[in-house]
C-alpha positions as CSV (number, residue, x, y, z in Angstrom):
1,M,-8.5,-18.2,20.3
2,K,-10.5,-15.5,18.6
3,N,-14.3,-15.9,18.7
4,P,-15.3,-16.6,15.0
5,F,-18.5,-14.6,15.5
6,M,-16.4,-11.5,16.0
7,T,-15.1,-11.4,12.4
8,W,-16.7,-9.4,9.6
9,Q,-16.3,-12.4,7.3
10,I,-18.7,-14.6,9.3
11,W,-21.3,-11.9,9.6
12,A,-21.0,-11.2,5.8
13,I,-21.5,-14.9,5.0
14,L,-24.5,-15.0,7.3
15,S,-25.8,-11.9,5.6
16,A,-25.6,-13.6,2.2
17,I,-27.4,-16.7,3.5
18,F,-30.2,-14.6,5.0
19,A,-30.4,-12.5,1.8
20,A,-30.8,-15.7,-0.2
21,L,-33.5,-16.9,2.1
22,T,-35.2,-13.5,1.9
23,A,-35.6,-13.9,-1.8
24,I,-37.0,-17.4,-1.6
25,F,-39.4,-16.7,1.3
26,A,-40.5,-13.4,-0.2
27,K,-41.2,-14.9,-3.6
28,V,-43.5,-17.5,-1.9
29,G,-45.0,-15.1,0.6
30,I,-45.8,-12.3,-2.0
31,E,-48.1,-14.6,-3.9
32,G,-51.6,-13.1,-3.9
33,I,-50.8,-9.8,-2.1
34,N,-49.7,-6.3,-3.0
35,S,-45.9,-6.0,-3.0
36,D,-46.0,-2.7,-0.9
37,F,-48.1,-4.4,1.7
38,A,-45.7,-7.3,1.8
39,T,-42.9,-4.9,2.3
40,F,-44.9,-3.3,5.2
41,I,-45.3,-6.7,6.9
42,R,-41.6,-7.4,6.5
43,T,-40.7,-4.1,8.0
44,I,-43.0,-4.6,11.0
45,V,-41.3,-8.0,11.7
46,I,-37.8,-6.4,11.4
47,L,-38.8,-3.6,13.8
48,L,-40.2,-6.1,16.4
49,V,-37.2,-8.4,16.2
50,L,-34.7,-5.5,16.5
51,G,-36.7,-3.9,19.3
52,I,-36.6,-7.2,21.2
53,I,-32.8,-7.5,20.6
54,L,-32.2,-3.9,21.8
55,F,-34.4,-4.3,24.8
56,F,-32.9,-7.6,26.1
57,T,-29.3,-6.5,25.4
58,H,-29.8,-3.0,26.8
59,Q,-28.5,-1.4,23.7
60,F,-31.0,1.4,23.3
61,Q,-29.3,4.8,23.0
62,P,-30.9,8.2,23.4
63,L,-31.3,10.0,20.1
64,A,-29.7,13.0,21.6
65,S,-26.5,11.0,21.8
66,L,-26.2,10.9,18.0
67,S,-24.4,13.6,16.1
68,H,-26.5,15.5,13.5
69,K,-24.3,14.0,10.8
70,S,-24.9,10.4,12.1
71,L,-28.6,11.0,12.3
72,L,-28.8,12.5,8.9
73,F,-27.0,9.7,7.2
74,L,-28.9,7.0,9.1
75,V,-32.2,8.6,7.9
76,L,-30.8,8.7,4.4
77,S,-29.7,5.1,4.7
78,G,-33.2,4.2,6.0
79,L,-34.8,5.9,3.0
80,A,-32.5,4.1,0.6
81,T,-33.2,0.8,2.4
82,G,-36.9,1.4,2.1
83,G,-36.6,2.3,-1.6
84,S,-34.5,-0.9,-2.2
85,W,-37.1,-3.1,-0.4
86,I,-40.0,-1.6,-2.3
87,C,-38.3,-2.0,-5.6
88,Y,-37.1,-5.5,-4.7
89,F,-40.5,-6.8,-3.7
90,R,-42.1,-5.3,-6.9
91,A,-39.5,-7.0,-9.0
92,L,-40.1,-10.3,-7.2
93,K,-43.8,-9.9,-7.7
94,I,-43.4,-10.0,-11.5
95,G,-40.0,-11.8,-12.0
96,N,-38.3,-15.0,-11.0
97,A,-36.3,-14.9,-7.8
98,S,-33.4,-16.5,-9.6
99,Q,-33.3,-13.5,-12.0
100,V,-34.2,-10.7,-9.6
101,A,-31.7,-11.6,-6.9
102,P,-28.6,-11.4,-9.2
103,I,-29.6,-8.0,-10.5
104,D,-30.2,-6.8,-7.0
105,K,-26.7,-8.0,-6.1
106,L,-25.3,-5.5,-8.6
107,S,-25.4,-3.4,-5.5
108,V,-22.0,-5.0,-4.8
109,V,-20.6,-3.4,-7.9
110,L,-22.2,-0.1,-7.2
111,V,-20.9,-0.1,-3.6
112,A,-17.4,-0.6,-4.9
113,I,-17.8,2.3,-7.4
114,F,-19.5,4.6,-4.9
115,G,-16.9,3.7,-2.3
116,V,-14.2,4.9,-4.6
117,I,-16.0,8.1,-5.7
118,F,-17.5,9.2,-2.4
119,L,-15.4,7.5,0.3
120,G,-12.0,7.7,-1.4
121,E,-11.4,3.9,-1.1
122,Q,-8.6,2.5,-3.1
123,L,-9.1,-0.7,-5.2
124,T,-6.5,-2.8,-6.9
125,I,-6.7,-4.2,-10.4
126,N,-7.7,-7.6,-8.8
127,H,-10.6,-5.8,-7.0
128,W,-11.7,-4.3,-10.3
129,L,-11.4,-7.6,-12.0
130,G,-13.6,-9.2,-9.3
131,I,-16.1,-6.4,-9.6
132,G,-16.3,-6.9,-13.4
133,L,-16.8,-10.7,-12.9
134,I,-19.6,-10.0,-10.4
135,A,-21.3,-7.6,-12.8
136,S,-20.9,-10.0,-15.7
137,G,-22.1,-13.0,-13.7
138,A,-25.2,-11.1,-12.4
139,I,-26.2,-10.0,-15.9
140,I,-25.6,-13.5,-17.4
141,I,-27.7,-15.2,-14.7
142,A,-30.5,-12.7,-15.1
143,L,-30.8,-13.1,-18.8
144,Q,-33.4,-15.5,-20.0
């Protein structure tokens, strides 16, 4: 029998659960502090946890083992992640978590569009219908 923790679906569901908890915990935790400083604290925690995981699982790799392309795109991904986190925490600081999170999840729609444009991915009519429903739902939820 296949290990259920070796499927992308399980990890995607866990990602969604942790993302939801992130919004709730961040909204409570950001009270009374600067949003950029809150992002800094969050980043330190992530660095420490990942460092511990890499250390105990012996997964560190020499940077020289990465191709220039991989390194460039990982740096760009890191910059995009940082930008996302900074914007997300600022939005949470001034808005309701129940409104900020759905708009943030419009990233699902953008990933589909960018995947088609930049990665050449093929989407069916059902995929586009789902993407439209996600976009509509996010906007409806976010409206007051």
